[in-house]
N, C-alpha and C positions, 0 to 999 in steps of 0.2 A: 743551732739546735733544732730538732726535728719536733713539729707538733703532731701528736697521734691522737686526734680526738673522733675519728670514726669507728666504724665498727668492721671487726674482720669478716671474711667470707664465711668462715667457718660458723660464727655466731649468727649470720643471717640465715644461713642454711639451716641450722638448730632451730631458731625461731619458726621458720617455714614449716620444717618437720612437726614441729608441737602443734602448730596450727591445723595442719592436715589431719594430724590424728584427733584432734578435737573435732573438726569437721566429720570425720569419718564415724564417731560416736555419736554426734547430736544430730546430724540430719536425718537418719532412719527414725531416731525417737520423735522428732518433728514431724516426720511424714507419717508415723503411725498416730500420733495424737490428732493431726489433720484428718485423717481418714475416720477415726473414730468420732470426731465432732461431726463429719459430715453425715456419718450414719445415724447418729442421735439426732441431727437436724431433719434428717430424711424421716425418721420415725415419727418424730413431732409433727411433721407435715402430712403424714399419713394419719396420725390421730386426730389432726384437726379437720380432714378430710372426713372421716369416718363420724366425728362429732357432728358434724356439719350434716351429713346423711341421716343421723339420728334425728336431729331436730326436724329436718325436712320430713321424715317419716311422721313423726309425731304431729307435726303442725299441718302438713300440706297434702299428705297421701290419702287417697280413699282406701281405708283398710279393708273394707268389706270385699274389695277386689283381689285382695291377696289370699289365696286359699292355704289350706293348712299343709305344712310341709312342702311348700313351693316357694320360689324365688322371684324376686324382679330387681329391677337395676335402676339407679340414679346416676346420671352422668354429671360430671364436674360442670359442665355447661348448664345443667337443669340447677345446680346449686348456686352458680354465679347469676343466672337469671332471676333465681328467688331471693337474691341478697344474703345467702348463708355463706358464701366464699366470694372473694375478690380476686378477679383475674388481672393479670397473669400469675399463675401459681408456678413456681420454679421448684425443680428438683435441686435439693442441695448438694447431692453427690455429684451431678453433672453440670449444674447451671443452666440446664436446658428448661423450657417451658414446658409444663405437663401438657398433653393433649386434652383438651376439654372434653373428647369424646371418650376418654377413660373412665370408669365408673365404679361406683358402690355396689356390690351385690347384696341385696336385702333377702334374708330368708326366714320364712316364719315356721318354726318347729313346734309341734304339738306331740307330746308324749302319751304314753298308754293312760296317765293320770289326768289328761286334758290341760296339762300346764303348758302354757305358750311362752316360747321363749323367741325372741327376734336376735338373729345374728347379722353382724354388718362386715362385710370383708371389702376392701380395696382391692380392685384389680387394675393393675397398670398395663391395661390392654384394651383394645377397641372392638374385639371380637365378642359380640353378646349372644352368639349363637345359643338357641335354646332357652333363652331368657327372655321374659316380658317386660316392657317399661313399666314402672311404677305409675299408677295413675293418679293424678292430681284430683283434689276434691273439686 
């Protein structure tokens, strides 16, 4: 009497086929979710950098040197030296360390009604051409 306790080749190929279909559906979704999370984490990192620059501006910058409708910059190095950020700062999208010479551009805007607004923009570049360094108190 023959004992048939194994799987047939057709059954094994069918199971492998089903697993391949599941993988083809699941992997792109997982990659998309991962990329979205990296983008959200990058934006949170940028928000943290900008908030640190705002605090630095309000606490440590000589505001009399920033003229109306002009900009200055503060580097990530300035923010880490002043203890507003802790280095190294990692880019969540690439897992590379951000260059400490990248900066936040701070612009003092004054409108026709003499209303002053301060804008902060993180610039992931080390070219500060045409900008002055923000002066510490």
